[in-house]
C-alpha positions, 0 to 999 in steps of 0.5 A: 424557547418555541415549538414548530412543525415540519410540514411535508408538501401534503400539508402533514406535520412530520416532526414537532421541534423546540427551536429559536424564539421568533423574537431572534429572526425568522425562524420559519423560513430558517428551518423551512427548505424545498422539502418542508415548510415550518411553520411556529406552534404554541404548546399553550394553544388548544381549541383556540383557547391558550390554556395560559390566558395569552393569544391563541397561535393556530388553533392547536399545538401540532402533532406529527400527523396533523395536517396544516390547514394554510386558508385557517392558519390551523393545525387540526388533529387526524379525524377520529371517526368518520361521522365526526364533523370539524368545529370551523372555530376550534379546528377540533373533531367533534362527534355528531352527538356529545358524549354524555356528561353524567360522571359514567365512561363512554366510548364512541361506537361509529358502527351506531354512531352513538356513546355507549357506556363503558 
């Protein structure tokens, strides 16, 4: 069982679905058409790390609304806040200052570009 993402002409993921394993044929080509490109995605890949110790695949598991970056061969989630920067290694967005790690719950405040304890 393999997972695939359909990508529109703006490189936005519009659908993620379960399909045939790549070992049985070139399913990326099979599922593609004139309007959508198909790319396989790994359910176990997040931030460029395979969660089960395997080989990471396309940086992140695709979700609807993600962007496919052909140069990086990566799925990138939408930018959560204008001040957050893309980590080139993980292809995940990071805040300009790390979230405090003291056991408390924090929310990001874009207006002050800081973490606020809830």
